[in-house]
N, C-alpha and C positions, 0 to 999 in steps of 0.2 A: 254232290251238287245240291245246293239249297235253292228251291224255287222261290220266286218273289213272294208268292202267297204266304209261304212259311216265314220268310225273312221279316215281313212287315205284319204278319198275323192278320191277313185279310183273306177271307174265303173266296171271294170272286170280285171281278172287276166289271164295270159298266159295259165295256166292250174291249176288243183286242187292242184298239188304238190307245185307250186309256191305260191299259196294262203295259203297253210298249213304252209310253212316256214315263210312267212311274218306274218301270224297270230301268230305263236309261238314267233317270235321276238317281235312283238308288245305286246303280253301278258306278256312276260318276263319283258319288260319295265314297264308295268302296275304294276306287282307284286313288282319289285324293288322300284318303287316310293312309293307304299303303305307301304312296309317295312321300307324304309327310314323315312317316316312320323311317324311310330310306334316307332322307336328306337331313333329318334332325341331328344326327351325330356330327354332321359337317357344319351345323349352324346356319343353314340356308333353307329357304322354302322352295316349293316347286316353282313358284312364280319367279323367284330370284334365279333359279336354275335356268328357267326359260330365257331370262334376260341374258345370262352368261352365254347360252348357246347361240342366241341371236348375234351377240357381239363377236363370238368366235367365228361365226359365218361371214363376218365382214372382212376377214383375212387381214387384219391390221389397219383397215380404213375406218376412221372414226365415223360415228353416226349420231343423229340427234335423238333426243328423248322421244319426240313425236314419231319418229320412224320406228323406234323400238315399240312404242305403244301400238302402232298399226300392225306390227307383226306378232304381238303377244297372242298366246293361245286363249287366255282369259281376258277378254276385252274390257272387263270391269276392273282389272288391275290398275293400280296407280304407278305408272312407270317411273315418274319422278321420285317417288318415295322409295321404290325398289332400288333404283340406281343409287340414291343417297345411302341406303343401307349397305349396298355392295361397295361403295366408295369407302365407307367407314371401316369395312373389313379388309380394304386393300385389294379388292378383286377387280375394280374398275377405276379408271381415271376420268375426271370431268375437266373440260376446258372450254373457254369462250370460243365460239365459232368465229373464225376470221371473216367470213362472208356476211354474217348477220349476228350482231352482238346480243340480240335477244335470244338466240339459240345457244344451246350448250352441246358441245361434241362429247361423245362418250366412247371410251376405248377400253377393251379388256386388258388387264395387266398380266404379266407372266404368272403371278400367283393365281389369278383367275383361270388361266389356261392349265396350270398344274392341277388345280382342283377338278376341272372338267375331265382331265386325263385320268385322275384317280377315281372319279365317279363313273366313268364310262362302262367299265366291266360290271360294276354293281347295278347300274341302271339297266344294262342289257339283260343281265340275269333276272333282275326284278321284273322287267317287262314280261319275260317268259313265265316267271312264277305267278305274277298277278293275273295273267290271261290264261286261263285253264283251257286252251284250245290247241288243236294241232295246226300245222301249217295251212292245210286246205281250208279249215274252219276260219282261221285268221284272215286269209285272203278273201273268203266269202263275206266275213263280217265287215272288212274294210270296204268292199264293194257295196254292201247294203247301207253302211253309214254314209258313204258318199252319195248314194241314191237318196237316202232319207233327207239330206240337206238340199237336195234338188240341184 
């Protein structure tokens, strides 16, 4: 286990709250780097994976890009750009929304569903490998993170 002080070569922090924020930011970077490595061989990013999971959860019902954006884990992601990249790869389909021609409906393709199925075991194993905690610790961490966000 590498402590945050060692990881960023800082002897001390102003206070425990500053240390917690720095620790969370550093840990976020660690997780993103790990996920990027997991998804790279499949030619997708963690954000694209997130879009595919959102679409799979629609159970075959098309949804709009703005609805995808609302459900993204990273609110700074550009859902339109992500959907376009997934369309080029044949993982999603876009079509004009019949109720509002300004909107675009997005639907996951069979190829997209197959990719998610292939990735599922790797992602589940990766989650366990990335998070070096036992089940009780993970449950406590989830509780604390929910509390942190208020």
